[in-house]
C-alpha positions as CSV (number, residue, x, y, z in Angstrom):
1,M,-7.9,69.1,9.6
2,A,-8.0,71.3,12.8
3,L,-5.5,73.9,13.4
4,K,-4.1,72.0,16.3
5,D,-3.1,69.3,13.8
6,L,-0.6,71.8,12.4
7,V,1.2,72.4,15.8
8,A,4.7,71.0,16.1
9,K,7.0,71.7,19.2
10,K,9.6,74.2,18.3
11,S,12.1,72.1,20.3
12,E,11.4,69.0,18.1
13,V,11.7,71.0,14.9
14,D,15.0,72.6,16.0
15,E,16.4,69.2,17.1
16,A,15.7,67.7,13.7
17,V,17.2,70.6,11.8
18,I,20.2,70.5,14.0
19,E,20.6,66.8,13.5
20,A,20.3,67.2,9.7
21,I,23.1,69.9,9.9
22,V,25.6,68.3,12.0
23,S,25.1,64.5,11.8
24,K,27.6,64.1,9.0
25,Y,30.3,66.2,10.5
26,V,30.5,65.9,14.4
27,R,30.2,63.5,17.1
28,Y,29.2,64.2,20.8
29,Y,31.5,62.8,23.4
30,T,29.3,62.9,26.5
31,D,32.1,61.3,28.8
32,T,34.6,64.2,28.0
33,V,31.9,66.7,27.1
34,E,33.6,67.5,23.8
35,I,32.6,67.8,20.2
36,G,34.7,65.8,17.7
37,F,34.8,66.2,14.0
38,T,34.3,63.4,11.5
39,P,36.6,63.0,8.5
40,E,33.9,64.5,6.3
41,C,34.3,67.8,8.1
42,A,37.8,68.2,6.6
43,S,36.3,68.9,3.2
44,L,34.3,71.9,4.6
45,S,35.4,75.6,4.1
46,G,36.5,77.4,7.2
47,E,33.1,79.3,7.1
48,S,31.1,76.0,6.9
49,K,33.2,74.3,9.6
50,L,32.6,77.3,12.0
51,L,28.9,77.1,11.4
52,V,28.7,73.3,11.9
53,Y,30.6,73.8,15.2
54,L,28.4,76.5,16.5
55,V,25.2,74.6,15.5
56,A,26.6,71.5,17.2
57,L,26.8,73.6,20.3
58,L,23.1,74.2,20.1
59,G,22.7,70.5,20.0
60,W,24.1,69.8,23.5
61,Q,20.6,70.5,25.0
62,Y,19.1,67.5,23.2
63,V,22.2,65.3,24.0
64,T,22.6,65.9,27.7
65,D,20.7,67.1,30.7
66,S,23.6,69.2,31.8
67,V,24.4,71.6,28.9
68,P,28.0,72.7,29.1
69,E,29.1,76.3,28.9
70,T,31.5,76.6,25.9
71,S,33.5,79.8,25.3
72,T,33.4,80.6,21.6
73,K,35.6,83.7,21.5
74,P,37.8,84.1,18.6
75,A,40.8,82.7,20.5
76,D,38.9,79.5,21.6
77,L,37.5,79.1,18.0
78,E,41.1,79.2,16.6
79,K,42.0,76.3,18.9
80,V,39.1,74.1,18.3
81,L,38.8,74.7,14.5
82,G,42.4,75.2,13.7
83,I,41.7,78.3,11.8
84,P,44.3,81.0,12.1
85,G,43.1,84.3,13.6
86,N,43.8,86.4,10.5
87,T,41.3,84.1,8.6
88,L,39.0,83.5,11.3
89,R,38.0,87.1,12.2
90,P,36.9,88.1,8.7
91,I,34.8,84.9,8.5
92,L,33.2,85.9,11.8
93,K,32.4,89.3,10.5
94,T,30.9,88.0,7.3
95,L,28.6,85.5,9.0
96,K,27.7,88.2,11.5
97,D,26.7,90.5,8.7
98,A,24.8,87.7,7.0
99,H,22.7,87.4,10.3
100,L,23.8,83.6,10.7
101,I,25.8,84.2,13.9
102,A,25.6,86.7,16.7
103,P,27.9,87.7,19.6
104,G,27.0,86.7,23.1
105,A,28.4,86.6,26.7
106,L,30.7,83.6,25.9
107,G,31.6,84.5,22.4
108,Y,29.8,83.9,19.1
109,N,26.6,81.7,18.7
110,A,24.6,80.4,15.8
111,R,21.3,82.2,15.4
112,E,18.8,79.4,16.4
113,G,16.1,81.2,14.4
114,N,18.0,81.1,11.1
115,L,19.0,77.3,11.2
116,E,17.7,76.7,7.6
117,D,19.7,79.6,6.2
118,I,22.7,78.3,8.0
119,A,22.1,74.8,6.5
120,A,21.9,76.5,3.0
121,A,25.2,78.3,3.7
122,I,26.9,75.2,4.5
123,S,25.6,73.3,1.6
124,G,26.6,76.2,-0.8
125,E,22.9,76.9,-1.7
126,R,23.3,80.4,-0.1
127,K,26.3,82.7,-0.6
128,T,27.2,84.6,2.5
129,A,29.4,87.2,0.8
130,R,27.5,90.3,-0.3
131,R,27.3,90.7,-4.1
132,K,27.0,93.8,-6.0
133,V,23.6,94.2,-7.6
134,A,24.0,94.9,-11.4
135,L,22.7,98.5,-12.3
136,G,19.1,98.1,-13.2
137,A,18.7,94.5,-12.1
138,P,15.6,94.1,-9.8
139,A,16.3,93.0,-6.2
140,K,14.6,89.9,-5.0
141,S,12.0,91.1,-2.6
142,K,11.6,89.6,1.0
143,A,7.9,89.0,0.1
144,S,9.0,87.0,-3.0
145,T,11.5,84.9,-1.0
146,N,8.9,84.1,1.7
147,S,6.3,83.2,-1.0
148,T,8.9,80.7,-2.7
149,R,9.7,79.2,0.8
150,R,5.8,78.8,1.5
151,S,5.3,77.3,-1.9
152,T,8.1,74.8,-1.3
153,A,6.9,73.9,2.2
154,N,3.4,73.2,0.8
155,A,4.8,71.0,-2.0
156,I,6.8,69.0,0.6
157,S,3.8,68.6,2.9
158,S,1.4,67.6,0.0
159,N,4.1,65.1,-1.3
160,I,4.6,63.5,2.1
161,D,0.9,63.0,2.4
162,A,1.0,61.3,-1.1
163,F,3.9,59.1,-0.1
164,I,1.9,58.0,3.1
165,D,-1.1,57.2,1.0
166,D,1.0,55.4,-1.8
167,G,2.7,53.1,0.8
168,F,6.1,54.7,0.7
169,F,6.3,54.8,4.5
170,D,5.1,51.2,4.9
171,S,8.8,50.5,5.2
172,T,10.8,52.7,7.6
173,R,12.4,55.7,5.8
174,T,15.2,58.1,6.9
175,L,15.2,61.7,6.3
176,R,17.7,61.2,3.6
177,A,15.4,58.6,1.8
178,V,12.4,61.1,2.0
179,H,14.6,63.9,0.6
180,E,15.8,61.9,-2.3
181,K,12.2,60.8,-3.0
182,L,11.2,64.4,-3.1
183,H,13.8,65.2,-5.6
184,E,12.5,62.3,-7.7
185,R,9.2,64.1,-7.7
186,G,10.8,67.3,-8.8
187,V,10.6,69.0,-5.4
188,I,13.9,70.5,-4.9
189,A,14.5,71.5,-1.4
190,R,17.1,71.5,1.3
191,Q,17.1,68.4,3.5
192,T,16.6,70.5,6.6
193,S,13.2,71.8,5.1
194,V,11.8,68.3,5.1
195,S,12.2,67.9,8.9
196,G,9.3,70.2,9.8
197,P,6.7,68.5,7.6
198,L,7.8,65.1,8.7
199,L,7.4,66.1,12.4
200,R,4.0,67.6,11.7
201,A,2.9,64.2,10.2
202,V,4.1,62.6,13.3
203,Q,2.2,65.1,15.4
204,Q,-0.9,64.2,13.4
205,K,-0.2,60.5,14.1
206,R,-0.1,59.8,10.4
207,L,3.6,58.7,11.0
208,K,5.7,57.6,13.8
209,R,9.4,57.9,14.3
210,Q,12.2,55.8,15.8
211,K,16.0,55.8,15.9
212,V,17.8,53.7,13.4
213,M,21.5,53.3,12.2
214,E,22.6,55.0,9.0
215,D,26.2,55.1,8.0
216,N,27.2,54.0,11.5
217,K,25.2,56.7,13.2
218,E,21.8,56.9,14.8
219,V,19.2,58.9,12.8
220,W,15.5,59.4,13.0
221,A,13.4,57.3,10.7
222,Y,9.7,57.4,9.9
223,C,7.0,54.9,9.0
224,V,3.2,54.7,9.1
225,V,1.3,54.2,12.3
226,E,-0.1,50.8,12.4
227,A,-4.1,50.7,12.7
């Protein structure tokens, strides 16, 4: 395998991760240039709903050629999300301190480089509130965290290769189906972590992808490239 086979366009990776985060919770209305929330969004906490909305705004660049400028100042977010200001402002501070969002010219933005951490916060796999470390308890080092992530990414990639060889992708499989298959194999990872390895398999021409309908919405699905 050449190094060039490991290259995936960042825009494609970001699009897949954004789709995995927001597809259950929002819809893009291109005729009115608005983002609407699905019924599933009502079950989210204010923190998660805010993150979903800000990530969805990042997704406009993949939905339309003319990306709308949307104000995300606290007053605007109050109206869109229905979260009172006295509740919203502490949430903004918490997410900013957790490096998941950042202030910008038009208000607050989701940090595009931290999409996987945002996905983890929405799913509850990552707590955004700072915890007190018990006296004498060893802090988890950044190097240890990065090592764990690399190990998980390698496990995902190697299992996807095995799935291809075993014929799993002879039928078209959605991201959700691949994620569930990985869990069956004991590879426990966020769904958003699976998008990158799948895209690399597409780049390597081991898989191809196409849009299919799942739960009344279009999602990417993957299958083997016919010889």
